[in-house]
N, CA, C and O atoms as a CHARMM CRD file, in Angstrom:
* protein
*
  308
    1    1 UNK  N    -19.23700  31.92000 -44.53600 PROA 1      0.00000
    2    1 UNK  CA   -20.13500  31.78700 -43.37700 PROA 1      0.00000
    3    1 UNK  C    -20.05900  30.61300 -42.79800 PROA 1      0.00000
    4    1 UNK  O    -19.69000  30.43300 -41.63700 PROA 1      0.00000
    5    2 UNK  N    -20.42600  29.71000 -43.62700 PROA 2      0.00000
    6    2 UNK  CA   -20.59500  28.05500 -43.52100 PROA 2      0.00000
    7    2 UNK  C    -19.20300  27.57500 -43.00100 PROA 2      0.00000
    8    2 UNK  O    -18.99500  26.75300 -42.10800 PROA 2      0.00000
    9    3 UNK  N    -18.29800  28.26100 -43.74700 PROA 3      0.00000
   10    3 UNK  CA   -16.90800  27.47100 -43.65500 PROA 3      0.00000
   11    3 UNK  C    -16.32400  28.14800 -42.41300 PROA 3      0.00000
   12    3 UNK  O    -15.42100  27.50800 -41.87400 PROA 3      0.00000
   13    4 UNK  N    -16.63700  29.23700 -41.88800 PROA 4      0.00000
   14    4 UNK  CA   -16.39200  29.41400 -40.49600 PROA 4      0.00000
   15    4 UNK  C    -16.84100  28.70600 -39.41300 PROA 4      0.00000
   16    4 UNK  O    -16.15000  28.30400 -38.47700 PROA 4      0.00000
   17    5 UNK  N    -18.23100  28.53900 -39.59500 PROA 5      0.00000
   18    5 UNK  CA   -19.06700  27.50900 -38.72900 PROA 5      0.00000
   19    5 UNK  C    -18.37500  26.35400 -38.71000 PROA 5      0.00000
   20    5 UNK  O    -18.02800  25.92400 -37.61000 PROA 5      0.00000
   21    6 UNK  N    -18.08800  25.73400 -39.72700 PROA 6      0.00000
   22    6 UNK  CA   -17.51300  24.60000 -39.66200 PROA 6      0.00000
   23    6 UNK  C    -16.08800  24.41200 -38.72300 PROA 6      0.00000
   24    6 UNK  O    -15.83700  23.47100 -37.97000 PROA 6      0.00000
   25    7 UNK  N    -15.27200  25.56100 -39.00100 PROA 7      0.00000
   26    7 UNK  CA   -14.22100  25.42000 -38.41100 PROA 7      0.00000
   27    7 UNK  C    -14.56100  25.73300 -36.92200 PROA 7      0.00000
   28    7 UNK  O    -13.73300  25.27000 -36.13800 PROA 7      0.00000
   29    8 UNK  N    -15.72100  26.49800 -36.29400 PROA 8      0.00000
   30    8 UNK  CA   -16.02000  26.64500 -35.08100 PROA 8      0.00000
   31    8 UNK  C    -16.17300  25.36000 -34.51100 PROA 8      0.00000
   32    8 UNK  O    -15.67700  24.98100 -33.45000 PROA 8      0.00000
   33    9 UNK  N    -17.21500  24.42000 -35.63200 PROA 9      0.00000
   34    9 UNK  CA   -17.61200  23.13800 -34.78200 PROA 9      0.00000
   35    9 UNK  C    -16.43800  22.23000 -34.59300 PROA 9      0.00000
   36    9 UNK  O    -16.31500  21.63400 -33.52300 PROA 9      0.00000
   37   10 UNK  N    -15.57900  22.08300 -35.54700 PROA 10     0.00000
   38   10 UNK  CA   -14.32900  21.01700 -35.46200 PROA 10     0.00000
   39   10 UNK  C    -13.62100  21.45200 -34.36800 PROA 10     0.00000
   40   10 UNK  O    -13.24500  20.55400 -33.61400 PROA 10     0.00000
   41   11 UNK  N    -13.26500  22.85600 -33.99900 PROA 11     0.00000
   42   11 UNK  CA   -12.74100  23.48100 -32.79900 PROA 11     0.00000
   43   11 UNK  C    -13.17900  23.05700 -31.75500 PROA 11     0.00000
   44   11 UNK  O    -12.37500  22.64400 -30.91900 PROA 11     0.00000
   45   12 UNK  N    -14.53900  23.03200 -31.49400 PROA 12     0.00000
   46   12 UNK  CA   -15.19700  22.64500 -30.40500 PROA 12     0.00000
   47   12 UNK  C    -15.10800  21.15600 -30.12700 PROA 12     0.00000
   48   12 UNK  O    -14.84800  20.49600 -29.12100 PROA 12     0.00000
   49   13 UNK  N    -15.38700  20.89800 -31.25600 PROA 13     0.00000
   50   13 UNK  CA   -15.20100  19.02900 -31.07300 PROA 13     0.00000
   51   13 UNK  C    -14.01100  18.31000 -30.59900 PROA 13     0.00000
   52   13 UNK  O    -14.14100  17.29100 -29.92000 PROA 13     0.00000
   53   14 UNK  N    -13.03400  18.70900 -30.86900 PROA 14     0.00000
   54   14 UNK  CA   -11.48300  18.67400 -30.77500 PROA 14     0.00000
   55   14 UNK  C    -11.14500  19.31900 -29.15400 PROA 14     0.00000
   56   14 UNK  O    -10.31400  18.83500 -28.38500 PROA 14     0.00000
   57   15 UNK  N    -11.68700  20.07000 -28.97900 PROA 15     0.00000
   58   15 UNK  CA   -11.59700  20.47400 -27.51700 PROA 15     0.00000
   59   15 UNK  C    -12.01400  19.65300 -26.42900 PROA 15     0.00000
   60   15 UNK  O    -11.56600  19.31900 -25.33200 PROA 15     0.00000
   61   16 UNK  N    -13.43200  19.36500 -27.39300 PROA 16     0.00000
   62   16 UNK  CA   -13.98800  18.60900 -25.85600 PROA 16     0.00000
   63   16 UNK  C    -13.41400  17.02300 -25.93600 PROA 16     0.00000
   64   16 UNK  O    -13.60000  16.27000 -24.98000 PROA 16     0.00000
   65   17 UNK  N    -12.76700  16.61000 -27.04000 PROA 17     0.00000
   66   17 UNK  CA   -11.95000  15.54100 -27.16700 PROA 17     0.00000
   67   17 UNK  C    -10.98100  15.33600 -26.41500 PROA 17     0.00000
   68   17 UNK  O    -10.80500  14.33700 -25.71700 PROA 17     0.00000
   69   18 UNK  N    -10.09300  16.54400 -26.54100 PROA 18     0.00000
   70   18 UNK  CA    -8.95100  16.69800 -25.66500 PROA 18     0.00000
   71   18 UNK  C     -9.36400  16.61800 -24.11500 PROA 18     0.00000
   72   18 UNK  O     -8.92100  15.77900 -23.33000 PROA 18     0.00000
   73   19 UNK  N    -10.26900  17.61400 -23.81000 PROA 19     0.00000
   74   19 UNK  CA   -10.79700  17.32100 -22.37600 PROA 19     0.00000
   75   19 UNK  C    -10.97400  16.00900 -21.52600 PROA 19     0.00000
   76   19 UNK  O    -10.63300  15.74600 -20.37300 PROA 19     0.00000
   77   20 UNK  N    -11.75700  15.12500 -22.68600 PROA 20     0.00000
   78   20 UNK  CA   -12.14300  13.82300 -22.09300 PROA 20     0.00000
   79   20 UNK  C    -11.07400  13.11900 -22.19700 PROA 20     0.00000
   80   20 UNK  O    -10.93600  12.33700 -21.25600 PROA 20     0.00000
   81   21 UNK  N    -10.24400  13.09000 -22.99000 PROA 21     0.00000
   82   21 UNK  CA    -8.98200  12.27300 -23.20800 PROA 21     0.00000
   83   21 UNK  C     -7.89500  12.62500 -21.69900 PROA 21     0.00000
   84   21 UNK  O     -7.19200  11.78300 -21.13900 PROA 21     0.00000
   85   22 UNK  N     -8.00500  13.78200 -21.38700 PROA 22     0.00000
   86   22 UNK  CA    -7.25100  14.24400 -20.27200 PROA 22     0.00000
   87   22 UNK  C     -7.85100  14.02000 -18.75900 PROA 22     0.00000
   88   22 UNK  O     -7.29300  14.02100 -17.66200 PROA 22     0.00000
   89   23 UNK  N     -9.21400  13.82800 -19.14900 PROA 23     0.00000
   90   23 UNK  CA    -9.99500  13.18700 -17.79500 PROA 23     0.00000
   91   23 UNK  C     -9.77600  11.81600 -17.55900 PROA 23     0.00000
   92   23 UNK  O     -9.63000  11.40200 -16.40900 PROA 23     0.00000
   93   24 UNK  N     -9.73200  10.95300 -18.69400 PROA 24     0.00000
   94   24 UNK  CA    -9.18900   9.52800 -18.84600 PROA 24     0.00000
   95   24 UNK  C     -7.94700   9.04800 -18.37100 PROA 24     0.00000
   96   24 UNK  O     -7.75800   8.00700 -17.74200 PROA 24     0.00000
   97   25 UNK  N     -7.00600  10.00500 -18.77000 PROA 25     0.00000
   98   25 UNK  CA    -5.69300   9.55300 -18.38200 PROA 25     0.00000
   99   25 UNK  C     -5.47900   9.98800 -16.98900 PROA 25     0.00000
  100   25 UNK  O     -4.66100   9.37900 -16.30000 PROA 25     0.00000
  101   26 UNK  N     -6.26000  11.16700 -16.42800 PROA 26     0.00000
  102   26 UNK  CA    -6.08500  11.24100 -15.07800 PROA 26     0.00000
  103   26 UNK  C     -6.68600  10.23500 -14.19000 PROA 26     0.00000
  104   26 UNK  O     -6.12400   9.83400 -13.17100 PROA 26     0.00000
  105   27 UNK  N     -8.12200   9.73700 -14.69300 PROA 27     0.00000
  106   27 UNK  CA    -8.39100   8.56900 -13.72600 PROA 27     0.00000
  107   27 UNK  C     -7.68400   7.53000 -13.92300 PROA 27     0.00000
  108   27 UNK  O     -8.01900   6.60400 -13.18300 PROA 27     0.00000
  109   28 UNK  N     -6.79000   7.28600 -14.66000 PROA 28     0.00000
  110   28 UNK  CA    -6.02700   6.00200 -14.75000 PROA 28     0.00000
  111   28 UNK  C     -4.85700   6.06400 -14.08900 PROA 28     0.00000
  112   28 UNK  O     -4.15400   5.11600 -13.73900 PROA 28     0.00000
  113   29 UNK  N     -4.63800   7.44700 -13.90100 PROA 29     0.00000
  114   29 UNK  CA    -3.22900   7.75200 -12.93200 PROA 29     0.00000
  115   29 UNK  C     -3.43400   7.60800 -11.52000 PROA 29     0.00000
  116   29 UNK  O     -2.63800   7.14400 -10.70300 PROA 29     0.00000
  117   30 UNK  N     -4.57900   8.05100 -11.32400 PROA 30     0.00000
  118   30 UNK  CA    -5.08700   8.11700  -9.74700 PROA 30     0.00000
  119   30 UNK  C     -5.43500   6.52400  -9.29400 PROA 30     0.00000
  120   30 UNK  O     -5.03700   6.07000  -8.22100 PROA 30     0.00000
  121   31 UNK  N     -6.23800   5.73400 -10.26600 PROA 31     0.00000
  122   31 UNK  CA    -6.25600   4.23900  -9.99800 PROA 31     0.00000
  123   31 UNK  C     -5.19200   3.48700  -9.69100 PROA 31     0.00000
  124   31 UNK  O     -5.10500   2.64800  -8.79400 PROA 31     0.00000
  125   32 UNK  N     -4.15700   3.91500 -10.69100 PROA 32     0.00000
  126   32 UNK  CA    -3.00700   3.04300 -10.40800 PROA 32     0.00000
  127   32 UNK  C     -2.35300   3.47000  -9.05200 PROA 32     0.00000
  128   32 UNK  O     -1.84900   2.57800  -8.37000 PROA 32     0.00000
  129   33 UNK  N     -2.31700   4.88200  -8.56600 PROA 33     0.00000
  130   33 UNK  CA    -1.57700   5.45300  -7.60700 PROA 33     0.00000
  131   33 UNK  C     -2.37200   4.69200  -6.51300 PROA 33     0.00000
  132   33 UNK  O     -1.61400   4.18500  -5.68700 PROA 33     0.00000
  133   34 UNK  N     -3.74300   4.46200  -6.27000 PROA 34     0.00000
  134   34 UNK  CA    -4.31500   3.87800  -5.51100 PROA 34     0.00000
  135   34 UNK  C     -4.02300   2.15700  -5.01600 PROA 34     0.00000
  136   34 UNK  O     -3.97800   1.58400  -3.92700 PROA 34     0.00000
  137   35 UNK  N     -3.88000   1.78100  -6.27800 PROA 35     0.00000
  138   35 UNK  CA    -3.78200   0.44600  -6.50200 PROA 35     0.00000
  139   35 UNK  C     -1.92000   0.25200  -6.04500 PROA 35     0.00000
  140   35 UNK  O     -1.48700  -0.90000  -6.09500 PROA 35     0.00000
  141   36 UNK  N     -1.25700   1.01700  -5.76300 PROA 36     0.00000
  142   36 UNK  CA    -0.02800   1.09000  -5.71600 PROA 36     0.00000
  143   36 UNK  C      0.17300   0.94400  -3.95500 PROA 36     0.00000
  144   36 UNK  O      0.83500   0.11100  -3.33500 PROA 36     0.00000
  145   37 UNK  N     -0.76400   2.22300  -3.37700 PROA 37     0.00000
  146   37 UNK  CA    -0.77700   2.27200  -1.97000 PROA 37     0.00000
  147   37 UNK  C     -1.73500   1.14700  -1.07500 PROA 37     0.00000
  148   37 UNK  O     -1.87900   1.08300   0.14600 PROA 37     0.00000
  149   38 UNK  N     -2.23400   0.42600  -1.98300 PROA 38     0.00000
  150   38 UNK  CA    -3.22000  -0.65400  -1.32000 PROA 38     0.00000
  151   38 UNK  C     -2.10100  -1.69500  -1.10600 PROA 38     0.00000
  152   38 UNK  O     -1.91700  -2.17400   0.01300 PROA 38     0.00000
  153   39 UNK  N     -1.27600  -2.08600  -2.28200 PROA 39     0.00000
  154   39 UNK  CA    -0.18100  -3.18800  -2.38600 PROA 39     0.00000
  155   39 UNK  C      0.90500  -2.85900  -1.25800 PROA 39     0.00000
  156   39 UNK  O      1.40800  -3.70400  -0.51700 PROA 39     0.00000
  157   40 UNK  N      1.16100  -1.58800  -1.25300 PROA 40     0.00000
  158   40 UNK  CA     1.99400  -1.37200   0.16500 PROA 40     0.00000
  159   40 UNK  C      1.47000  -1.42300   1.28400 PROA 40     0.00000
  160   40 UNK  O      2.22200  -1.66300   2.22800 PROA 40     0.00000
  161   41 UNK  N      0.20000  -1.24200   1.51500 PROA 41     0.00000
  162   41 UNK  CA    -0.16200  -1.28400   3.10300 PROA 41     0.00000
  163   41 UNK  C     -0.29800  -2.79800   3.14300 PROA 41     0.00000
  164   41 UNK  O     -0.14100  -3.27700   4.26600 PROA 41     0.00000
  165   42 UNK  N     -0.55900  -3.66400   2.14900 PROA 42     0.00000
  166   42 UNK  CA    -0.44100  -5.16500   2.52400 PROA 42     0.00000
  167   42 UNK  C      0.60900  -5.48900   2.71200 PROA 42     0.00000
  168   42 UNK  O      0.75700  -6.30400   3.62300 PROA 42     0.00000
  169   43 UNK  N      1.56900  -5.12400   2.12300 PROA 43     0.00000
  170   43 UNK  CA     2.91400  -5.58300   2.42800 PROA 43     0.00000
  171   43 UNK  C      3.33000  -5.41600   3.92500 PROA 43     0.00000
  172   43 UNK  O      3.73800  -6.32500   4.64800 PROA 43     0.00000
  173   44 UNK  N      3.11200  -3.73900   4.36900 PROA 44     0.00000
  174   44 UNK  CA     3.24300  -3.56200   5.82500 PROA 44     0.00000
  175   44 UNK  C      2.24400  -4.59800   6.58200 PROA 44     0.00000
  176   44 UNK  O      2.67000  -4.99300   7.66800 PROA 44     0.00000
  177   45 UNK  N      1.12600  -5.03800   6.21900 PROA 45     0.00000
  178   45 UNK  CA     0.54800  -5.53900   7.16600 PROA 45     0.00000
  179   45 UNK  C      1.36800  -6.89700   7.30700 PROA 45     0.00000
  180   45 UNK  O      1.88900  -7.28200   8.35400 PROA 45     0.00000
  181   46 UNK  N      1.39400  -7.46300   6.26200 PROA 46     0.00000
  182   46 UNK  CA     2.06000  -8.70200   6.30100 PROA 46     0.00000
  183   46 UNK  C      3.42600  -8.98000   7.35500 PROA 46     0.00000
  184   46 UNK  O      3.66600  -9.92600   8.10500 PROA 46     0.00000
  185   47 UNK  N      4.25700  -7.62100   7.03200 PROA 47     0.00000
  186   47 UNK  CA     5.51700  -7.57300   7.89100 PROA 47     0.00000
  187   47 UNK  C      5.10200  -7.52800   9.30900 PROA 47     0.00000
  188   47 UNK  O      5.75000  -8.18400  10.12400 PROA 47     0.00000
  189   48 UNK  N      4.23600  -6.92600   9.63200 PROA 48     0.00000
  190   48 UNK  CA     3.70000  -6.46900  11.01700 PROA 48     0.00000
  191   48 UNK  C      3.08100  -7.97300  11.57500 PROA 48     0.00000
  192   48 UNK  O      3.34000  -8.44700  12.68100 PROA 48     0.00000
  193   49 UNK  N      2.39600  -8.46300  10.76900 PROA 49     0.00000
  194   49 UNK  CA     1.84000  -9.93100  10.95200 PROA 49     0.00000
  195   49 UNK  C      2.83000 -10.79900  11.34500 PROA 49     0.00000
  196   49 UNK  O      2.63000 -11.53000  12.31600 PROA 49     0.00000
  197   50 UNK  N      4.00000 -10.83600  10.66200 PROA 50     0.00000
  198   50 UNK  CA     5.25800 -11.73700  10.84000 PROA 50     0.00000
  199   50 UNK  C      6.03500 -11.41400  12.14300 PROA 50     0.00000
  200   50 UNK  O      6.53400 -12.28200  12.85900 PROA 50     0.00000
  201   51 UNK  N      6.09200 -10.00200  12.39400 PROA 51     0.00000
  202   51 UNK  CA     6.96800  -9.69300  13.65400 PROA 51     0.00000
  203   51 UNK  C      5.78100  -9.85700  14.84700 PROA 51     0.00000
  204   51 UNK  O      6.29300 -10.02000  15.95400 PROA 51     0.00000
  205   52 UNK  N      4.76800  -9.85100  14.85200 PROA 52     0.00000
  206   52 UNK  CA     3.96900 -10.26800  15.88300 PROA 52     0.00000
  207   52 UNK  C      3.78000 -11.79100  16.03000 PROA 52     0.00000
  208   52 UNK  O      3.49200 -12.22000  17.14700 PROA 52     0.00000
  209   53 UNK  N      3.89600 -12.51100  15.15700 PROA 53     0.00000
  210   53 UNK  CA     4.00600 -13.93400  15.46700 PROA 53     0.00000
  211   53 UNK  C      5.54100 -14.18200  16.08000 PROA 53     0.00000
  212   53 UNK  O      5.74000 -15.12300  16.84800 PROA 53     0.00000
  213   54 UNK  N      6.45300 -13.40400  15.74300 PROA 54     0.00000
  214   54 UNK  CA     7.54900 -13.90600  16.48100 PROA 54     0.00000
  215   54 UNK  C      7.75900 -13.34700  17.43200 PROA 54     0.00000
  216   54 UNK  O      8.81700 -13.72000  17.94000 PROA 54     0.00000
  217   55 UNK  N      7.07700 -12.31400  18.16500 PROA 55     0.00000
  218   55 UNK  CA     6.97300 -11.85600  19.30300 PROA 55     0.00000
  219   55 UNK  C      6.29100 -12.95100  20.10300 PROA 55     0.00000
  220   55 UNK  O      6.89200 -13.50500  21.02300 PROA 55     0.00000
  221   56 UNK  N      4.98700 -13.29000  19.75500 PROA 56     0.00000
  222   56 UNK  CA     4.33300 -14.45600  20.50100 PROA 56     0.00000
  223   56 UNK  C      5.20000 -15.72700  20.52900 PROA 56     0.00000
  224   56 UNK  O      5.24900 -16.34100  21.59500 PROA 56     0.00000
  225   57 UNK  N      5.83500 -16.15000  19.54900 PROA 57     0.00000
  226   57 UNK  CA     6.83200 -17.33500  19.91200 PROA 57     0.00000
  227   57 UNK  C      7.73200 -16.97100  20.91400 PROA 57     0.00000
  228   57 UNK  O      7.78500 -17.67900  21.92000 PROA 57     0.00000
  229   58 UNK  N      8.52400 -15.88500  20.80300 PROA 58     0.00000
  230   58 UNK  CA     9.49400 -15.38500  21.84200 PROA 58     0.00000
  231   58 UNK  C      8.76300 -15.20700  23.13300 PROA 58     0.00000
  232   58 UNK  O      9.43100 -15.37300  24.15300 PROA 58     0.00000
  233   59 UNK  N      7.46100 -14.88500  23.26100 PROA 59     0.00000
  234   59 UNK  CA     7.09400 -14.46500  24.74800 PROA 59     0.00000
  235   59 UNK  C      6.53600 -15.70200  25.48400 PROA 59     0.00000
  236   59 UNK  O      6.38400 -15.84600  26.69700 PROA 59     0.00000
  237   60 UNK  N      6.17500 -16.84800  24.14800 PROA 60     0.00000
  238   60 UNK  CA     5.93400 -18.24100  24.85600 PROA 60     0.00000
  239   60 UNK  C      7.09400 -18.92400  25.23300 PROA 60     0.00000
  240   60 UNK  O      6.92200 -19.60600  26.24300 PROA 60     0.00000
  241   61 UNK  N      8.21000 -18.96600  24.76100 PROA 61     0.00000
  242   61 UNK  CA     9.65900 -19.32000  25.03700 PROA 61     0.00000
  243   61 UNK  C      9.58400 -18.99300  26.28400 PROA 61     0.00000
  244   61 UNK  O      9.26700 -19.75400  27.19800 PROA 61     0.00000
  245   62 UNK  N     10.00600 -17.32100  26.41800 PROA 62     0.00000
  246   62 UNK  CA    10.27700 -16.67000  27.81000 PROA 62     0.00000
  247   62 UNK  C      9.37500 -17.10800  29.17200 PROA 62     0.00000
  248   62 UNK  O      9.74300 -17.06500  30.34600 PROA 62     0.00000
  249   63 UNK  N      8.02700 -17.56100  28.60900 PROA 63     0.00000
  250   63 UNK  CA     7.33500 -17.99100  29.77300 PROA 63     0.00000
  251   63 UNK  C      7.44300 -19.31700  30.02600 PROA 63     0.00000
  252   63 UNK  O      6.56300 -19.66100  30.81500 PROA 63     0.00000
  253   64 UNK  N      8.16000 -20.22300  29.68700 PROA 64     0.00000
  254   64 UNK  CA     8.05400 -21.33900  29.53300 PROA 64     0.00000
  255   64 UNK  C      9.26000 -21.70300  30.48300 PROA 64     0.00000
  256   64 UNK  O      9.26100 -22.75600  31.12100 PROA 64     0.00000
  257   65 UNK  N     10.40900 -20.67600  30.55500 PROA 65     0.00000
  258   65 UNK  CA    11.55500 -20.76700  31.56400 PROA 65     0.00000
  259   65 UNK  C     11.41400 -20.92500  32.69300 PROA 65     0.00000
  260   65 UNK  O     10.49800 -20.16400  33.00300 PROA 65     0.00000
  261   66 UNK  N     11.86100 -21.62800  33.85300 PROA 66     0.00000
  262   66 UNK  CA    11.51200 -21.67000  34.96700 PROA 66     0.00000
  263   66 UNK  C     12.65500 -20.77900  35.64600 PROA 66     0.00000
  264   66 UNK  O     13.86500 -20.84500  35.43000 PROA 66     0.00000
  265   67 UNK  N     12.03300 -20.01100  36.43700 PROA 67     0.00000
  266   67 UNK  CA    13.01800 -18.92600  36.97100 PROA 67     0.00000
  267   67 UNK  C     13.44300 -19.22400  38.47400 PROA 67     0.00000
  268   67 UNK  O     14.34000 -18.61100  39.05200 PROA 67     0.00000
  269   68 UNK  N     12.75700 -20.14400  38.97800 PROA 68     0.00000
  270   68 UNK  CA    12.97800 -20.65200  40.22800 PROA 68     0.00000
  271   68 UNK  C     14.24700 -21.54900  40.62200 PROA 68     0.00000
  272   68 UNK  O     14.75300 -21.51300  41.74400 PROA 68     0.00000
  273   69 UNK  N     14.67200 -22.30300  39.64500 PROA 69     0.00000
  274   69 UNK  CA    16.10400 -22.81900  39.79300 PROA 69     0.00000
  275   69 UNK  C     17.17300 -22.33600  39.22000 PROA 69     0.00000
  276   69 UNK  O     18.15100 -23.03500  38.95400 PROA 69     0.00000
  277   70 UNK  N     17.09100 -21.08100  38.97400 PROA 70     0.00000
  278   70 UNK  CA    18.28300 -20.21200  38.33800 PROA 70     0.00000
  279   70 UNK  C     19.83000 -20.16000  38.99300 PROA 70     0.00000
  280   70 UNK  O     20.89300 -20.18300  38.37400 PROA 70     0.00000
  281   71 UNK  N     19.60100 -20.07700  40.53500 PROA 71     0.00000
  282   71 UNK  CA    20.87900 -19.98100  40.87900 PROA 71     0.00000
  283   71 UNK  C     21.30800 -21.54500  41.73000 PROA 71     0.00000
  284   71 UNK  O     22.08200 -21.42200  42.68000 PROA 71     0.00000
  285   72 UNK  N     20.83700 -22.88900  41.40400 PROA 72     0.00000
  286   72 UNK  CA    21.23200 -23.68300  42.13100 PROA 72     0.00000
  287   72 UNK  C     22.61700 -24.35200  41.72900 PROA 72     0.00000
  288   72 UNK  O     23.30100 -25.06900  42.45900 PROA 72     0.00000
  289   73 UNK  N     22.92400 -23.93300  40.27300 PROA 73     0.00000
  290   73 UNK  CA    24.56900 -24.48800  39.89000 PROA 73     0.00000
  291   73 UNK  C     25.58100 -23.64600  39.98800 PROA 73     0.00000
  292   73 UNK  O     26.70100 -23.92300  39.55700 PROA 73     0.00000
  293   74 UNK  N     25.24700 -22.39400  40.63800 PROA 74     0.00000
  294   74 UNK  CA    26.23600 -21.28700  40.76600 PROA 74     0.00000
  295   74 UNK  C     27.15300 -21.68300  41.88400 PROA 74     0.00000
  296   74 UNK  O     28.34200 -21.37400  41.80200 PROA 74     0.00000
  297   75 UNK  N     26.68700 -22.35800  42.94600 PROA 75     0.00000
  298   75 UNK  CA    27.84800 -22.91800  44.38400 PROA 75     0.00000
  299   75 UNK  C     28.64500 -23.67900  43.56200 PROA 75     0.00000
  300   75 UNK  O     29.84600 -23.66200  43.83300 PROA 75     0.00000
  301   76 UNK  N     28.22800 -24.44200  42.48400 PROA 76     0.00000
  302   76 UNK  CA    29.55000 -25.76500  42.47800 PROA 76     0.00000
  303   76 UNK  C     30.29300 -25.21200  41.20600 PROA 76     0.00000
  304   76 UNK  O     31.10200 -25.93700  40.62700 PROA 76     0.00000
  305   77 UNK  N     30.03300 -23.95100  40.76900 PROA 77     0.00000
  306   77 UNK  CA    31.20000 -23.45100  39.65200 PROA 77     0.00000
  307   77 UNK  C     32.51200 -22.91400  40.65900 PROA 77     0.00000
  308   77 UNK  O     33.54300 -22.47700  40.14800 PROA 77     0.00000
């Protein structure tokens, strides 16, 4: 009777340990996935910021061009 009780206790403890290990592994997996997503989001934000800066520079250059004198030299050609 004691031998059967000991087997049941060992089986229960092993089952609990296995479940806890699976939960810990799952937690690490989800943590790593969320960190990967955050890194990807940061990269995308940096790319968007760089593109916005390029557009701003282009827009400033475009606004600095005088459009009033565009046709002045055409008659001389």
